[in-house]
C-alpha positions in Angstrom: 80.0 132.3 90.2 77.4 130.2 91.9 77.4 130.4 95.7 77.3 127.2 97.9 74.5 126.6 100.3 75.2 127.3 103.9 73.3 124.5 105.5 74.9 121.5 107.1 76.4 118.4 105.6 74.2 115.8 104.0 71.1 118.0 104.4 67.7 117.2 103.0 66.2 119.1 100.1 62.8 119.0 98.5 64.4 116.4 96.2 66.0 114.3 98.9 69.6 114.1 100.0 72.0 116.9 99.2 75.7 116.3 99.1 78.6 118.7 99.5 81.5 117.6 97.3 85.0 119.0 97.6 88.0 118.3 95.4 91.5 119.5 96.3 95.1 118.7 95.2 96.9 118.5 98.6 100.4 119.0 97.1 101.6 116.2 99.4 101.0 118.3 102.5 103.2 121.2 101.6 102.5 124.8 100.6 102.8 126.0 97.0 106.6 126.3 97.0 107.3 123.3 99.3 108.7 125.7 101.9 106.4 124.6 104.8 104.6 121.5 105.9 101.0 122.6 106.3 98.9 119.4 106.6 97.5 120.3 110.0 96.2 123.6 108.6 94.9 121.9 105.5 92.9 119.5 107.7 91.2 122.3 109.5 90.4 124.1 106.2 88.9 120.9 104.7 86.9 120.3 107.9 85.5 123.8 107.7 83.9 123.1 104.3 81.5 120.5 105.9 81.9 118.4 102.8 80.3 115.0 102.7 82.7 113.7 100.0 86.3 114.8 99.6 88.3 114.0 96.5 92.1 114.2 97.2 95.0 114.2 94.8 98.7 114.0 95.5 98.1 112.7 99.0 100.9 110.8 100.8 100.5 107.3 101.9 104.0 107.1 103.3 107.3 109.1 103.1 110.0 107.9 105.4 112.4 110.8 104.8 109.8 113.5 105.3 108.5 111.8 108.4 111.9 112.2 110.1 112.5 115.8 108.9 109.2 117.6 109.6 107.8 118.0 113.1 104.1 117.2 113.2 104.3 114.6 110.4 101.5 112.2 111.3 102.0 108.6 112.3 99.1 107.6 110.0 98.9 108.0 106.2 97.9 111.6 105.2 94.5 110.6 103.9 93.7 108.9 107.3 94.9 111.9 109.2 92.8 114.2 107.0 89.7 112.0 107.5 90.1 112.2 111.3 86.8 111.6 113.0 84.7 113.6 110.4 84.9 111.1 107.6 84.6 107.6 108.9 85.1 106.0 105.5 88.1 106.5 103.3 89.8 104.8 100.3 93.3 105.3 98.9 94.7 104.5 95.5 98.5 104.3 95.4 99.9 105.7 92.2 103.5 106.9 92.5 105.9 104.5 94.3 109.5 105.4 95.2 112.1 104.2 97.8 110.9 106.6 100.5 107.2 105.8 100.1 104.2 106.5 97.9 101.4 108.9 97.1 98.2 108.8 95.1 94.5 109.7 95.2 92.1 109.3 98.1 88.4 109.6 98.8 86.9 110.6 102.2 83.2 109.9 102.8 80.6 110.5 105.6 78.8 107.4 104.2 80.0 103.8 104.0 82.2 102.8 101.1 80.9 99.5 99.8 83.9 98.8 97.5 86.8 100.6 95.9 89.3 99.9 93.2 92.3 101.8 91.8 92.7 101.7 88.0 96.2 102.2 86.7 96.2 104.6 83.8 99.9 105.3 83.6 101.3 105.7 80.2 104.8 104.3 79.6 107.5 106.9 79.9 105.3 109.3 81.9 104.2 109.9 85.5 102.3 107.2 87.3 98.6 108.0 87.4 95.4 106.4 88.5 91.6 106.5 88.8 90.3 105.7 92.2 86.7 104.4 91.9 84.5 103.9 94.9 80.9 102.8 95.4 79.3 104.6 98.3 76.2 103.6 100.2 73.9 106.7 100.4 70.8 106.6 102.7 67.5 105.9 101.0 68.7 105.6 97.4 70.9 103.9 94.8 74.7 103.6 95.6 76.8 106.6 94.4 79.8 106.0 92.2 82.8 108.3 92.8 85.9 108.5 90.7 88.9 110.5 91.9 91.1 111.7 88.9 94.6 112.9 88.5 95.7 113.0 84.8 99.1 113.5 83.2 100.9 116.7 82.2 101.2 115.9 78.5 98.2 116.3 76.2 98.9 113.0 74.3 99.0 111.2 77.6 95.8 112.9 78.8 93.9 111.9 75.7 94.7 108.2 76.3 93.8 108.6 80.0 90.5 110.3 79.2 89.6 107.4 76.9 90.3 105.0 79.8 88.1 107.2 82.1 85.3 107.1 79.6 85.6 103.3 79.4 85.3 103.1 83.2 82.3 105.4 83.2 80.6 103.4 80.5 81.1 100.2 82.5 79.1 101.6 85.5 75.3 101.3 85.8 73.7 103.8 83.5 71.1 105.1 86.0 73.5 105.3 89.0 74.5 108.7 90.4 78.1 109.4 89.5 80.7 112.1 90.5 84.0 112.4 88.7 86.4 115.0 90.2 90.0 115.9 90.6 93.0 117.4 88.9 92.7 117.0 85.1 95.7 119.1 84.1 93.6 120.0 81.1 94.8 123.6 80.7 93.6 123.7 77.1 90.1 122.6 78.1 89.9 119.7 75.7 88.3 117.2 78.1 84.8 118.5 78.3 83.6 117.4 74.8 85.0 113.9 75.2 83.4 113.5 78.7 80.1 114.8 77.5 80.1 111.9 75.0 80.0 109.4 78.0 77.3 111.3 79.7 79.2 113.5 82.1 78.1 117.1 82.7 80.2 119.8 84.4 79.2 121.1 87.8 80.4 124.6 86.9 79.0 126.9 84.2 82.4 128.5 83.5 84.2 128.1 80.1 84.3 124.4 79.3 82.8 123.7 82.7 86.1 124.5 84.4 86.8 127.5 86.7 90.3 128.9 87.1 92.1 127.1 89.9 95.9 127.1 89.2 98.2 128.5 90.5 96.4 129.1 93.7 97.6 132.6 94.4 97.0 133.9 90.9 94.7 131.4 89.3 94.9 131.5 85.5 94.5 127.8 84.4 91.4 125.6 84.5 92.9 122.4 85.8 90.5 121.1 88.4 87.0 119.8 87.6 83.8 118.2 88.9 81.7 116.3 86.5 78.3 114.6 87.2 75.9 112.0 85.8 72.4 111.6 87.1 72.9 114.4 89.7 71.7 118.0 89.8 73.8 120.9 90.8 72.5 123.4 93.4 75.6 125.5 93.9 79.3 125.5 93.0 82.3 127.6 94.0 86.0 128.0 93.8 87.5 128.4 97.3 89.8 131.3 96.7 89.7 133.1 100.0 92.2 132.6 102.9 93.5 130.3 103.9 93.3 128.3 100.7 95.8 130.1 98.5 98.5 129.3 101.1 97.7 125.6 101.5 98.4 124.2 98.0 99.3 125.2 94.5 95.7 124.4 93.5 92.5 126.0 94.7 89.7 123.6 95.8 86.4 123.3 94.1 83.2 122.8 96.2 79.8 121.8 94.8 76.4 120.9 96.3 74.5 118.3 94.4 71.6 115.9 94.8 70.1 112.9 93.0 
């Protein structure tokens, strides 16, 4: 396993800016078995990573019933609560909508977000899913493109969604730095070859570029991913130590990259 650098966020390297990238499925702010609301603990753990960019999946925008039942439920959307004062820029893509509220993907950034768009990749008869694409203004270089991913549970569904992801990737400027990260639900590790075809390389050197991240307490499946284009990897790590196994059903991935 590669070890992440210890230096501060957005540090300079011999090659220029270095970015710490985190992806985590927040499990809607509850622990693995939905027994406890742990969003405050999750925020502290995310802050401790000193990440420059945070890719979030299953993050609540609103839930009126939970808000009345759980002490400490924030008055703001969960992505805004997690951003706090550490990530001044954030974007949200609403995917699943129900009478009580909605949840989806979010991106938190230390750097300004120039634009963002949520692409609906839901397949009829399956869960609502999306790709949140943001263009981020990095100092002294070309804008960074970031895509936060949460794919479906069925393989046939994922194949269609991966094709839509590749179509999005191919529409972006070929020389622009790009990070694609999130929960791929790709337990059979079928996505890597297809994504390589549209120029994406894994940030991890594990089997199929995917470390074991699920379930968090006894990780067996390789569901979570970070893929890159026009970026170099300096370090990557699965965050498996306390408190992470108690904060979600997925373990987060952390990588340090640079243009």
